[in-house]
C-alpha positions in Angstrom: 5.3 -21.2 9.9 7.4 -24.1 11.2 5.5 -26.7 9.4 6.6 -27.5 5.8 4.1 -29.2 3.6 5.4 -32.6 2.4 4.7 -31.7 -1.2 7.1 -28.8 -0.8 9.9 -30.6 1.1 10.0 -33.5 -1.3 9.5 -31.4 -4.5 7.1 -33.4 -6.7 8.7 -33.8 -10.1 6.6 -36.0 -12.4 8.3 -36.9 -15.7 6.1 -38.1 -18.5 8.2 -40.0 -21.0 5.9 -41.2 -23.7 8.2 -43.5 -25.7 7.6 -43.3 -29.4 9.8 -43.7 -32.4 11.6 -40.6 -33.6 11.0 -38.8 -30.4 12.9 -35.5 -30.3 15.4 -34.6 -27.5 14.6 -31.2 -26.0 17.3 -28.5 -26.5 17.3 -27.7 -22.8 17.0 -30.8 -20.6 14.2 -30.6 -18.0 16.7 -31.1 -15.2 18.4 -27.8 -16.3 15.2 -25.9 -16.3 14.2 -27.3 -12.9 17.6 -26.4 -11.5 17.4 -22.8 -12.7 13.8 -22.4 -11.5 14.6 -24.0 -8.2 17.6 -21.7 -7.8 15.3 -18.7 -7.9 12.8 -20.2 -5.4 15.6 -21.3 -3.1 17.6 -18.0 -3.1 14.6 -15.6 -3.3 12.1 -16.6 -0.6 8.7 -15.0 -0.9 7.4 -12.6 1.7 4.0 -11.0 1.8 2.6 -8.4 4.2 -1.0 -7.9 5.3 -2.4 -5.2 7.5 -5.6 -5.6 9.5 -7.2 -2.3 10.5 -9.7 -1.9 13.3 -12.3 -0.3 10.9 -12.5 0.7 7.2 -12.4 4.5 7.5 -11.7 7.2 10.0 -12.1 10.9 11.0 -9.5 13.4 12.0 -8.8 13.1 15.7 -9.3 9.3 15.6 -6.5 6.8 16.4 -6.1 4.3 13.6 -5.1 0.8 15.0 -3.7 -2.0 13.0 -1.8 -5.3 13.0 0.8 -6.3 10.5 1.1 -10.0 9.4 4.1 -11.4 7.6 3.5 -14.4 5.4 6.4 -16.3 3.9 7.0 -19.6 2.2 8.7 -22.5 4.0 12.2 -21.8 2.7 15.0 -22.4 5.2 15.9 -18.8 6.0 15.4 -16.2 8.8 12.4 -14.2 7.7 12.2 -10.4 8.3 11.7 -9.2 11.8 10.7 -5.7 10.8 7.8 -4.4 8.6 7.3 -0.8 7.4 4.0 1.0 6.9 3.9 4.1 4.7 1.1 6.7 5.0 0.7 8.4 1.6 -1.7 11.2 1.0 -4.0 11.7 -2.1 -1.3 13.6 -3.9 1.2 10.8 -3.6 3.2 12.5 -1.0 4.7 10.5 1.9 3.3 11.6 5.2 5.1 9.2 7.5 6.8 5.8 7.7 6.2 3.6 10.7 8.7 0.8 11.7 6.9 -2.2 13.1 8.8 -4.9 15.0 7.6 -8.4 14.2 7.4 -11.2 16.7 6.0 -14.6 15.5 5.5 -13.0 12.1 3.2 -10.3 13.5 3.4 -6.8 15.0 0.9 -4.2 16.2 0.8 -0.5 15.4 -1.3 2.7 15.4 -1.3 6.1 13.8 -2.8 9.2 15.5 -4.8 11.3 13.0 -3.6 14.5 14.6 -6.0 17.4 13.7 -3.0 19.7 13.4 -1.4 17.6 10.8 -4.0 15.5 9.0 -6.5 16.7 6.6 -9.6 15.2 5.0 -8.3 13.0 2.2 -7.9 9.5 0.7 -4.8 8.1 2.3 -3.0 5.0 1.0 -1.4 2.7 3.6 1.4 0.7 2.1 3.2 -2.1 3.9 6.3 -4.1 3.1 9.6 -5.4 4.4 13.1 -4.4 3.3 13.5 -7.8 1.6 10.4 -7.0 -0.5 12.2 -3.8 -1.7 14.4 -6.0 -3.9 11.4 -6.7 -6.1 8.6 -4.7 -7.8 6.7 -2.3 -5.4 3.5 -3.8 -6.9 3.9 -6.7 -4.5 3.5 -4.3 -1.5 0.2 -4.3 0.5 -1.9 -1.3 -0.5 -5.2 -0.1 1.0 -7.0 3.2 0.6 -8.2 4.5 3.9 -10.5 7.5 3.7 -10.2 10.1 6.5 -13.0 12.7 7.0 -12.8 15.9 9.0 -15.5 17.1 11.4 -13.1 19.3 13.5 -11.1 21.7 11.4 -12.9 21.6 8.1 -14.8 24.8 7.5 -16.1 23.9 4.2 -18.2 20.8 3.3 -18.9 20.1 -0.4 -20.4 17.7 -2.9 -19.1 17.8 -6.5 -20.5 16.2 -9.7 -18.6 16.3 -13.1 -20.3 16.1 -16.5 -19.0 16.5 -20.0 -19.9 19.6 -22.0 -18.3 19.3 -25.5 -14.6 20.1 -25.3 -15.1 21.3 -21.8 -16.0 19.6 -18.5 -18.7 21.0 -16.2 -18.4 20.8 -12.4 -21.4 21.5 -10.2 -20.4 22.0 -6.5 -22.6 22.5 -3.5 -21.0 24.2 -0.5 -22.0 24.2 3.2 -20.3 25.6 6.2 -19.0 23.6 9.2 -22.6 23.6 10.7 -24.2 22.2 7.6 -25.8 25.5 6.4 -25.8 26.3 2.7 -23.3 28.9 1.6 -25.7 31.0 -0.7 -24.7 34.1 -2.7 -21.0 33.7 -2.0 -18.3 34.9 -4.4 -16.2 32.1 -5.8 -12.8 32.0 -7.5 -11.4 28.8 -9.0 -8.6 27.4 -11.0 -7.8 24.1 -12.6 -4.2 23.2 -12.1 -1.7 20.7 -13.4 1.1 20.6 -10.8 2.0 24.2 -10.1 0.4 26.0 -13.0 -3.3 26.6 -13.7 -4.5 25.7 -17.2 -8.0 27.3 -16.7 -9.5 29.7 -14.1 -12.5 31.9 -13.5 -14.9 33.6 -11.0 -18.5 32.8 -10.2 -21.1 33.0 -7.4 -23.2 30.4 -5.5 -26.9 30.3 -5.9 -29.6 30.1 -3.2 -28.8 26.4 -2.7 -25.1 27.0 -2.3 -24.4 25.6 -5.8 -21.9 26.9 -8.3 -21.1 25.6 -11.8 -17.7 26.0 -13.4 -16.6 24.9 -16.9 -13.0 24.2 -17.7 -11.0 22.8 -20.7 -10.7 19.0 -20.9 -8.9 18.5 -24.2 -5.7 17.3 -22.5 -6.7 14.0 -20.8 -3.3 13.7 -19.1 -3.9 17.1 -17.3 -7.1 15.7 -15.9 -5.5 12.5 -14.7 -3.1 14.4 -12.4 -4.7 17.8 -12.1 -6.9 19.3 -9.3 -9.7 21.9 -9.1 -9.1 24.5 -6.5 -12.1 26.5 -5.5 -12.0 29.5 -3.0 -15.2 30.6 -1.4 -15.1 34.2 0.0 -16.3 34.9 3.5 -15.2 35.9 6.9 -12.3 33.5 6.5 -11.3 32.0 3.2 -12.6 28.5 2.6 -10.9 26.4 -0.1 -12.2 23.3 -1.7 -9.7 20.9 -3.4 -10.9 18.3 -5.8 -9.1 15.8 -8.0 -9.8 16.1 -11.8 -9.3 12.4 -12.6 -13.0 12.0 -11.8 -13.8 14.5 -14.6 -12.7 12.2 -17.4 -15.5 11.3 -19.7 -17.2 7.9 -18.9 -16.0 5.2 -21.3 -16.6 1.5 -21.6 -13.7 -0.8 -22.3 -14.1 -4.6 -22.8 -11.2 -6.9 -23.3 -11.2 -10.6 -24.1 -8.8 -13.2 -22.8 -8.8 -16.7 -24.4 -7.9 -19.5 -21.9 -4.2 -20.2 -22.3 -3.6 -17.0 -24.2 -4.8 -17.7 -27.8 -7.9 -18.3 -29.9 -6.8 -21.6 -31.6 -8.6 -22.6 -34.7 -10.7 -25.7 -34.2 -10.1 -25.8 -30.4 -13.1 -25.1 -28.2 -12.1 -23.2 -25.1 -13.3 -20.7 -22.6 -12.9 -17.0 -23.4 -12.9 -14.7 -20.5 -13.9 -11.0 -20.7 -13.5 -7.9 -18.5 -15.7 -4.8 -18.8 -14.5 -1.7 -17.0 -15.4 2.0 -16.8 -13.0 5.0 -16.8 -12.1 4.4 -13.1 -11.2 0.8 -13.8 -14.2 -0.6 -12.0 -16.4 -3.4 -13.4 -19.5 -2.7 -15.3 -22.5 -5.0 -15.6 -22.8 -6.0 -19.2 -24.6 -8.3 -21.7 -23.4 -9.1 -25.2 -23.1 -11.5 -28.1 -20.3 -12.7 -30.3 -20.8 -12.4 -34.0 -18.8 -13.6 -36.9 -17.9 -11.9 -40.2 -21.3 -12.9 -41.6 -23.1 -11.1 -38.7 -24.2 -14.5 -37.4 -24.6 -14.7 -33.6 -22.2 -17.4 -32.4 -22.7 -17.1 -28.6 -24.3 -14.8 -26.1 -22.8 -13.9 -22.7 -23.3 -11.9 -19.5 -21.0 -11.1 -16.7 -20.9 -13.1 -13.5 -20.4 -10.0 -11.3 -18.0 -7.0 -11.3 -17.9 -6.9 -15.1 -16.2 -10.3 -15.6 -17.2 -13.6 -17.0 -16.5 -16.2 -19.7 -18.1 -18.2 -22.5 -17.1 -21.2 -24.6 -16.1 -20.6 -28.2 -15.0 -22.9 -31.1 -13.1 -20.5 -33.4 -13.0 -21.2 -37.1 -9.8 -20.7 -39.1 -9.7 -17.4 -41.0 -12.8 -16.0 -39.2 -12.8 -12.7 -37.5 -15.1 -12.2 -34.4 -16.5 -9.2 -32.8 -18.5 -8.6 -29.7 -21.5 -6.2 -29.3 -21.8 -5.2 -25.7 -24.5 -3.1 -23.9 -24.8 -1.7 -20.4 -28.2 -1.9 -18.7 -29.9 -2.4 -22.1 -28.5 0.8 -23.4 -26.7 1.5 -26.7 -24.4 -1.2 -28.0 -20.6 -0.9 -28.4 -18.5 -3.1 -30.6 -15.1 -4.6 -29.6 -12.8 -7.0 -31.5 -11.8 -10.4 -30.2 -8.2 -11.4 -30.6 -7.2 -12.9 -34.0 -7.8 -16.6 -34.5 -4.4 -18.4 -34.6 -4.2 -21.2 -37.1 -1.2 -22.7 -35.3 -0.4 -22.8 -31.6 -0.6 -24.8 -28.4 -2.1 -23.8 -25.0 -2.5 -25.0 -21.5 -6.1 -25.3 -20.1 -7.7 -26.6 -16.9 -10.7 -28.9 -17.1 -11.3 -29.9 -13.5 -10.3 -29.1 -9.9 -11.0 -31.5 -7.0 -9.5 -32.5 -3.7 -7.1 -35.0 -5.2 -5.9 -33.5 -8.4 -6.2 -30.7 -11.0 -6.8 -31.9 -14.5 -4.7 -30.0 -16.9 -4.7 -30.3 -20.6 -2.4 -29.3 -23.5 -4.3 -28.6 -26.6 -2.9 -27.8 -30.1 -4.6 -26.7 -33.3 -5.0 -29.4 -35.9 -2.7 -27.6 -38.4 0.0 -27.2 -35.8 0.0 -30.7 -34.4 2.0 -32.3 -37.3 4.8 -29.8 -36.7 5.1 -30.7 -33.0 4.3 -34.4 -33.1 6.6 -36.3 -30.8 8.1 -33.1 -29.5 8.7 -32.8 -25.8 7.1 -29.8 -24.0 7.5 -28.8 -20.3 4.8 -27.9 -18.0 5.4 -26.4 -14.5 3.2 -25.6 -11.6 4.2 -22.9 -9.1 2.5 -21.8 -5.9 3.6 -19.4 -3.2 7.2 -19.3 -4.5 7.5 -23.1 -4.6 7.7 -25.4 -7.6 5.0 -28.0 -6.9 4.9 -29.7 -10.3 7.1 -30.3 -13.2 6.6 -32.6 -16.2 8.1 -33.3 -19.6 5.2 -34.2 -21.9 5.5 -35.5 -25.5 2.7 -34.5 -27.8 1.5 -37.9 -29.3 -1.9 -36.4 -30.1 -3.3 -32.9 -30.6 -4.4 -33.0 -26.9 -2.8 -34.4 -23.8 -4.4 -34.7 -20.4 -2.3 -34.5 -17.2 -3.4 -35.1 -13.6 -1.6 -32.8 -11.1 -1.8 -34.1 -7.5 -2.8 -31.4 -5.0 -3.0 -33.3 -1.8 -1.3 -31.4 1.1 -1.2 -28.2 -0.8 -2.4 -25.0 1.0 -5.0 -22.7 -0.5 -3.9 -20.1 -3.0 -3.1 -19.4 -6.7 -1.3 -22.1 -8.8 0.4 -20.9 -11.9 0.7 -23.4 -14.7 3.2 -22.5 -17.4 3.7 -24.4 -20.7 7.2 -24.1 -22.1 8.8 -25.0 -25.5 11.7 -27.4 -25.8 13.9 -24.3 -26.1 12.7 -23.2 -22.6 10.4 -20.4 -23.8 7.1 -19.8 -22.0 4.2 -20.4 -24.5 1.1 -20.3 -22.4 -0.1 -19.7 -18.9 -3.2 -20.6 -16.8 -3.9 -19.5 -13.3 -6.1 -21.7 -10.9 -7.3 -20.9 -7.4 -7.2 -23.9 -5.2 -9.4 -23.6 -2.1 -10.1 -27.1 -1.0 -7.4 -27.3 1.6 -8.2 -26.6 5.3 -7.9 -23.0 6.3 -7.4 -21.7 9.8 -11.1 -22.1 10.8 -12.0 -19.5 13.4 -15.3 -19.7 15.3 -16.7 -16.7 17.2 -19.5 -16.8 19.8 -20.9 -14.4 22.4 -22.6 -15.4 25.6 -25.8 -13.7 24.3 -27.2 -12.7 20.9 -28.7 -9.4 22.2 -27.2 -6.9 24.6 -28.0 -3.5 26.2 -25.9 -0.4 25.7 -22.6 -0.5 27.8 -23.4 -4.1 28.8 -20.4 -6.4 29.3 -19.8 -8.8 26.4 -18.1 -12.2 26.8 -16.6 -13.3 23.5 -15.2 -16.8 22.9 -12.8 -17.5 20.0 -12.2 -21.1 19.0 -9.8 -22.6 16.5 -11.9 -25.5 15.1 -9.2 -26.6 12.6 -8.5 -30.3 12.8 -4.9 -29.7 13.6 -4.5 -27.0 16.3 -1.3 -25.1 16.3 -0.2 -21.8 17.9 -2.2 -19.0 16.2 -1.8 -15.2 16.2 -5.0 -13.3 15.9 -6.4 -9.8 15.9 -9.9 -8.9 16.9 -11.9 -5.8 16.0 -15.4 -5.0 17.2 -17.2 -2.0 15.6 -20.6 -0.4 15.8 -21.6 -1.0 12.2 -24.5 1.4 12.5 -22.0 4.2 12.7 -19.5 2.6 10.4 -21.5 0.9 7.6 -19.3 -0.8 5.0 -19.7 -3.4 2.2 -17.6 -6.3 3.4 -16.9 -7.3 -0.2 -14.9 -4.1 -0.5 -12.7 -5.2 2.4 -9.2 -6.3 1.7 -9.1 -9.1 4.3 -6.2 -11.4 5.2 -7.5 -14.1 2.8 -7.9 -11.9 -0.3 -4.7 -10.0 0.6 -2.3 -12.9 1.0 -3.9 -15.5 -1.3 -5.1 -13.3 -4.2 -4.1 -9.6 -4.5 -0.4 -10.1 -3.6 0.1 -12.4 -6.7 -2.0 -10.5 -9.4 -1.4 -7.6 -11.6 -3.5 -4.4 -11.4 -6.5 -3.5 -9.4 -8.8 -6.1 -7.8 -12.3 -4.6 -7.2 -14.2 -5.9 -4.1 -11.7 -8.7 -3.3 -13.9 -9.9 -0.4 -16.6 -10.9 -3.0 -14.5 -13.9 -4.1 -14.2 -15.2 -0.5 -17.9 -14.8 0.6 -19.4 -18.2 0.8 -22.9 -16.6 0.4 -22.0 -15.7 -3.2 -23.3 -18.6 -5.2 -21.0 -18.2 -8.2 -17.9 -17.0 -6.5 -15.8 -19.8 -7.8 -16.8 -19.1 -11.4 -16.2 -15.4 -10.7 -12.7 -16.2 -9.3 -11.9 -18.2 -12.4 -12.9 -15.3 -14.6 -10.8 -13.0 -12.6 -7.7 -15.2 -12.9 -8.1 -15.6 -16.7 -8.3 -11.8 -17.1 -5.9 -10.5 -14.5 -2.5 -12.1 -15.0 0.3 -13.2 -12.7 3.1 -10.8 -11.8 5.5 -12.7 -9.5 8.2 -13.7 -12.0 8.9 -14.5 -15.6 9.9 -18.1 -16.6 11.8 -16.9 -19.6 14.1 -14.8 -17.4 14.6 -17.6 -14.9 15.6 -20.1 -17.7 18.0 -17.4 -19.0 19.3 -17.1 -15.5 18.4 -13.5 -15.1 17.8 -13.1 -11.4 16.8 -10.0 -9.5 19.6 -8.0 -7.9 19.6 -8.2 -4.1 20.2 -4.9 -2.3 18.5 -5.6 1.0 18.6 -8.7 3.2 15.7 -9.7 5.6 16.2 -7.4 8.5 16.6 -9.1 11.9 16.7 -5.9 13.8 17.6 -2.2 13.6 21.2 -1.7 12.4 23.3 1.5 12.2 26.4 1.2 10.0 29.0 3.3 8.3 32.6 3.8 7.6 35.3 5.4 9.8 37.9 7.3 7.9 40.9 9.5 8.5 40.4 13.2 7.6 42.6 12.3 4.5 39.9 10.0 3.3 41.6 6.7 4.0 39.6 4.0 5.9 40.6 3.5 9.5 40.8 -0.2 10.5 40.3 -1.5 14.0 38.9 1.7 15.2 36.6 1.8 18.2 33.2 3.4 18.1 30.6 3.9 20.9 26.9 4.1 20.3 24.7 5.6 23.0 21.0 6.2 23.3 20.3 8.2 26.5 16.6 7.6 26.4 17.1 3.9 26.6 20.2 4.0 28.8 21.9 2.0 26.1 25.6 2.0 25.3 27.1 -0.3 22.7 30.6 -0.5 21.1 31.9 -1.8 17.8 35.2 -2.0 15.9 35.9 -1.4 12.3 37.1 -4.1 9.9 40.1 -3.7 7.6 38.0 -1.4 5.3 36.9 0.8 8.1 33.4 -0.6 8.1 31.4 -0.9 11.3 27.8 -1.9 12.2 25.8 -1.8 15.4 23.3 -4.7 15.1 20.0 -5.6 16.9 19.3 -2.2 18.3 16.0 -1.5 19.9 14.8 2.0 20.4 11.5 4.0 19.8 11.1 6.5 17.1 12.3 10.1 17.5 15.0 9.4 20.1 18.5 10.8 19.8 21.3 8.4 18.9 25.0 9.3 19.2 27.9 7.6 17.5 31.4 8.7 18.5 34.9 7.6 17.9 36.6 9.6 20.6 38.0 6.5 22.3 40.7 6.3 19.7 44.1 8.0 20.3 44.0 10.1 17.2 40.2 10.8 17.4 40.7 14.5 16.3 41.7 13.2 12.8 38.7 10.8 12.4 35.6 11.3 10.4 32.4 9.1 10.8 30.4 8.5 7.6 27.1 6.9 8.3 25.3 4.8 5.7 22.2 6.3 4.1 18.9 4.6 4.9 17.0 3.6 1.7 13.2 3.4 1.4 11.1 2.6 -1.6 9.9 5.3 -4.0 6.3 6.3 -3.9 4.5 4.5 -6.8 2.4 7.3 -8.2 -1.1 6.5 -9.5 -1.1 3.2 -7.8 -4.1 1.2 -9.2 -5.8 1.0 -5.8 -6.5 4.8 -6.0 -9.5 3.6 -7.9 -11.0 3.1 -4.4 -10.6 6.9 -3.6 -13.9 8.5 -2.5 -14.7 11.8 -4.3 -17.4 13.2 -2.1 -16.1 12.3 1.4 -18.5 14.7 3.2 -21.5 13.0 1.6 -20.3 9.4 1.9 -19.3 9.8 5.6 -22.0 12.2 6.8 -23.2 9.9 9.6 -19.7 9.0 10.7 -18.6 12.7 10.7 -21.6 13.7 12.7 -20.7 11.1 15.4 -17.1 12.2 15.2 -18.1 15.8 16.0 -20.0 14.6 19.1 -17.1 12.4 20.1 -14.5 15.1 19.7 -16.5 17.7 21.5 -17.1 15.6 24.6 -13.7 14.0 24.8 -11.7 17.3 24.5 -13.5 19.4 27.1 -11.0 20.8 29.6 -11.3 22.9 32.8 -10.9 26.7 32.5 -7.4 27.8 33.3 -5.8 31.1 33.8 -2.6 31.7 31.8 0.0 33.8 33.6 3.1 33.1 31.6 4.3 35.5 28.9 3.3 34.6 25.4 6.2 33.1 23.4 6.8 34.8 20.1 6.9 32.2 17.3 8.7 33.2 14.1 7.4 32.0 10.8 8.4 32.4 7.2 5.6 35.0 6.8 8.0 37.5 8.3 10.1 37.5 5.1 8.8 39.3 2.0 10.4 36.8 -0.4 8.3 34.0 1.1 5.1 35.9 1.8 3.4 34.4 -1.2 3.6 30.9 0.1 0.7 29.4 2.0 0.8 27.6 5.3 3.9 25.4 5.7 3.2 21.7 5.1 5.7 20.7 7.9 7.5 22.6 10.7 10.5 21.3 12.6 11.1 23.1 15.8 14.7 24.0 16.7 14.8 21.7 19.8 14.7 18.7 17.4 18.3 19.8 16.4 19.6 19.5 20.0 23.0 17.8 19.8 23.2 18.1 16.0 26.7 19.0 14.9 26.5 18.9 11.1 23.3 20.3 9.8 23.2 18.5 6.5 23.5 15.0 8.3 20.5 15.9 10.5 18.5 17.3 7.6 18.7 14.0 5.8 16.6 12.4 8.5 14.4 15.3 9.6 13.1 16.8 6.4 9.7 15.2 6.0 8.8 14.6 2.3 12.2 15.7 1.1 14.8 13.3 -0.4 18.6 13.8 -0.5 20.4 12.6 -3.6 24.0 11.7 -2.7 25.0 11.8 -6.4 23.9 15.3 -7.2 24.2 16.5 -3.5 20.8 18.2 -3.8 17.5 17.9 -2.0 14.3 17.2 -3.9 10.6 16.8 -3.0 10.1 13.1 -2.5 6.8 13.0 -4.6 8.6 14.7 -7.6 11.9 12.8 -7.2 10.0 9.5 -7.3 8.4 10.6 -10.6 11.8 11.2 -12.1 12.0 15.0 -11.6 15.4 16.5 -10.7 14.3 20.0 -9.9 15.7 20.7 -6.4 14.0 22.5 -3.5 15.2 26.0 -2.8 16.7 26.7 0.7 16.1 30.1 2.4 17.9 31.4 5.5 15.8 34.1 7.1 14.2 34.9 3.7 17.5 35.0 1.8 18.1 32.2 -0.8 21.1 30.0 -0.1 22.7 27.0 -1.8 23.3 23.5 -0.2 27.0 24.3 0.3 26.0 27.0 2.8 24.0 24.7 5.0 26.9 23.4 7.2 27.9 27.0 7.9 24.6 27.4 9.9 25.0 26.6 13.6 22.2 24.2 14.5 21.9 25.7 18.0 20.9 29.0 16.5 18.0 27.6 14.5 14.5 28.4 15.8 12.5 26.3 13.2 12.6 24.8 9.7 9.5 25.1 7.6 8.9 22.9 4.5 6.6 24.1 1.7 5.5 21.4 -0.8 3.5 23.8 -2.9 3.8 27.3 -4.3 0.3 28.0 -5.5 1.0 31.5 -6.7 4.4 30.7 -8.2 6.1 33.6 -6.5 9.2 31.5 -5.6 9.2 28.7 -8.2 9.1 31.1 -11.2 12.1 33.1 -9.9 14.3 30.3 -8.7 13.1 27.5 -10.9 12.7 25.3 -7.9 10.2 22.6 -6.7 9.4 23.2 -3.1 10.9 25.4 -0.4 12.8 24.7 2.8 12.9 27.8 5.0 15.4 28.0 7.9 14.6 30.5 10.6 17.2 31.4 13.1 16.6 32.8 16.6 16.5 36.6 17.0 19.8 38.0 18.2 20.0 38.7 21.9 21.9 41.7 23.3 25.6 41.1 23.2 27.1 39.7 26.3 30.7 38.9 27.3 32.9 37.3 24.7 32.8 33.5 24.3 35.6 31.4 25.7 37.6 29.1 23.5 35.9 26.1 25.0 32.5 27.6 24.1 33.6 28.2 20.6 34.9 24.7 20.2 31.6 23.3 21.5 29.7 25.1 18.7 32.0 23.8 15.9 30.7 20.6 14.2 32.6 17.5 15.3 33.3 14.9 12.6 34.2 12.2 15.2 30.8 12.5 17.0 27.6 12.2 15.1 24.1 12.8 16.5 21.1 11.5 14.6 17.4 10.8 14.9 16.9 7.5 13.0 13.6 5.9 12.3 12.9 3.7 15.4 10.2 1.3 16.3 6.7 2.6 16.8 6.1 3.4 20.4 3.9 1.0 22.3 0.3 2.1 23.1 -2.7 0.2 24.3 -6.3 0.5 23.1 -8.5 2.2 25.7 -11.4 0.1 27.0 -13.7 1.7 29.5 -15.4 -0.3 32.2 -19.1 0.3 32.9 -19.5 -1.5 36.2 -21.0 1.4 38.2 -24.0 3.7 37.7 -21.7 6.7 37.7 -19.6 5.3 34.9 -22.6 4.4 32.8 -23.8 8.1 32.9 -21.1 9.3 30.6 -21.6 9.4 26.8 -19.7 6.8 24.7 -19.6 7.7 21.1 -16.9 5.1 20.2 -17.1 3.4 16.8 -14.4 0.9 17.5 -15.7 -0.8 20.7 -12.9 -3.3 21.1 -9.5 -3.8 19.4 -7.0 -6.5 20.4 -4.0 -7.3 18.1 -2.2 -9.5 20.6 -4.3 -12.6 20.8 -2.4 -15.9 20.9 -4.3 -19.2 20.8 -2.3 -22.2 22.0 -2.9 -25.9 21.2 -6.1 -25.9 23.3 -7.6 -23.8 20.4 -9.7 -21.5 22.5 -9.6 -18.1 24.3 -12.1 -16.0 26.2 -12.3 -12.2 26.0 -14.6 -9.6 27.5 -15.3 -5.9 27.0 -18.1 -3.3 27.4 -20.4 -2.1 24.5 -20.6 1.6 23.7 -23.8 3.8 23.5 -24.7 2.9 19.9 -27.7 0.8 19.1 -27.9 -1.7 16.3 -25.6 -4.3 14.8 -22.1 -4.8 16.2 -19.6 -6.4 13.8 -16.8 -8.7 15.1 -13.9 -9.3 12.7 -11.2 -11.9 13.6 -8.2 -12.4 11.4 -5.1 -14.5 11.9 -2.4 -17.0 10.9 -1.1 -20.1 12.6 2.4 -21.6 12.7 1.8 -23.8 9.6 1.0 -20.7 7.6 -2.7 -21.3 7.4 -4.7 -18.1 7.5 -8.3 -17.4 8.4 -10.9 -14.6 8.7 -14.3 -14.7 10.4 -17.1 -12.1 10.6 -19.7 -12.3 13.3 -22.6 -10.0 14.3 -24.6 -9.4 17.5 -27.3 -6.9 18.4 -27.3 -4.0 20.9 -30.7 -2.6 21.8 
């Protein structure tokens, strides 16, 4: 993004001084307001992250491919060179964090859906930079990615909830892994809230494999975070796990949002509305507005997704209600906001290529009180102040023309402020008349045969061609059907969702040029959703966010070198070595004993050693490394509304194809095993832990190779566990982020131990560490009042040999002047596999691929064109090509193209 739009670099400040007698002087001069707002924009550059996935959903065994884009406003600073992608499961537990290096504001990545680790679930992928961690996690990129399982899952199910008085009825149909109905099977179930069940029972499936259970639903909060666990008896236990949030009774909620914020008496304005169900998704409605005399004032219907607007002229002292019906059903009544006799609002009357017409409107009874008073109006876009005006109210309404030439596309936030600098009214406008990155896709033919070679041409047809970074995905849409309106593409992600509060349903709907009323629907969305980036009142009061993280330019490892007395050690030498990368780097401490190793480059899971043994008195030195901070998991993120309840039903075709793909791609030749079987120790050996189910994570002892102090290694190795340096305790990350301070309980070979005992354990003697996030039976949690279990299993003692030498004993003792760690490194490079079907023999193999082509590293230069080629898979039908990207001027683009395979 080297290009800076002229309207940004010059900062357009238009002052409207309407000279009249007795004009009042504002209490806060406009220059002061501008300076304070500009200080925020100049010191706090805006960064957004978007992730383009190769397809919308996956199955266990797949590799998920993605490209990360960084979008930032043209402030003079060095943008982040690292992005992070979190994988969070349906229970808001962090599965893994990936560190993505960014080059030219983009970086590629992947995530293997390992059948031994991943389960069928709705996973949330969250992306951000460390700079974005200074602000609300609501700014992060979020996308729900559903993962089905056709490999390990023994139980397929379909569940339907329905209300039944003070109870909720759940009807579940079960099938085995081959699709056969599980008839006449004993079933035990329990509805749990966290660890404890609040209802349970037994039943049996009927001839169609169906079972009906009823449970209490009085406490709605329990349903919001609870789960229904159903165990089907058989040769091996099969367990179904269902969220209870879908069991909440269906409700309709309709809210009304007058343009500018208020219903002003005598002022005709648009009033937007939003109708949603229990899940927060839009409901198609019709309705009418009636006054206190039951007279119909206006009728309305939604434009799509439950939102729309109508024009209303409120009367002072009147109270309005809305009667709303869904699909011609029973009517529900909702109140409109109270009519305000006094007030002033900002409205928008017209948007064109040259200017946006903005109006200030005041009620007749309020105008005499503000006549000749100066008000401020500001326009902000993408973290840049694009407009500022001081306007004096000479009449009850005032029209302003805001130039928009050279502005990019996106949301403009207009805010009206009082002479005292207090925000009074807000109006959001989506400007989309600027030139986007226009991407044209063509293939050499419209129709192809299976496994035929495709020649794909991509052209940048934008008038000004600059270097562009693109990603291309080609999928067999017959196997991966998906509503493109549901897709969170680069346009909706960076121009819309990243600036608005709450959940945006079907964001692609607003950018589909085939939708005739999409601009009106967008306007309704912006009047109902609300902006979330910053608060003008806080900026004027000079309340700025605290900066804890700077834009990362590379991986850094830092800390403090101290004497064993605790005093900092200045001018001390340290050596960092990474054997896997043949890297050695030194650093020296400052006067406070601080050191930092900058611009490191190493892949994830490699061993890094920092030692201070080059100093004369190294035996008396202690290395204290800085802790790495990551954002908390935002529980109940609004985008969980996109979770799929019946995954087996929704993905039946994809999972059938996945079963074929996995079976054919994992056949191996028969081998004869001659080596002796290695005995693997687990926590099941210990009676105190026998009530726990399978461990959620297992860390083998070889991961502790080179570890001197166990606690320092545990801080980076324990998946889903957070260490609190204040309490010196370990907590389950999911609970810790919710505010819980119930620690995990450590066990050593089945015996409970406290955290102080950890460093007495010799890491070399550890065979494995098992982490348990759940205790379904409560056998441990009730006894030790803990939340989660970490079980440390040591190697079995070998027959005693000769005594250890002093050197051997010293080698086992933890060394404070040498630290081994396994920090989060960059994601390892991996290329998407593309077969070549250029011979008859190669064409004879089965190709069940759903992602036919993926390329995240496409760069288009000033010529504006690039040619690609690949081979189709075996699938017949429509193939979908999706191209997304961004150029050096910050223009973004997305194109969808189809061709046929017969």
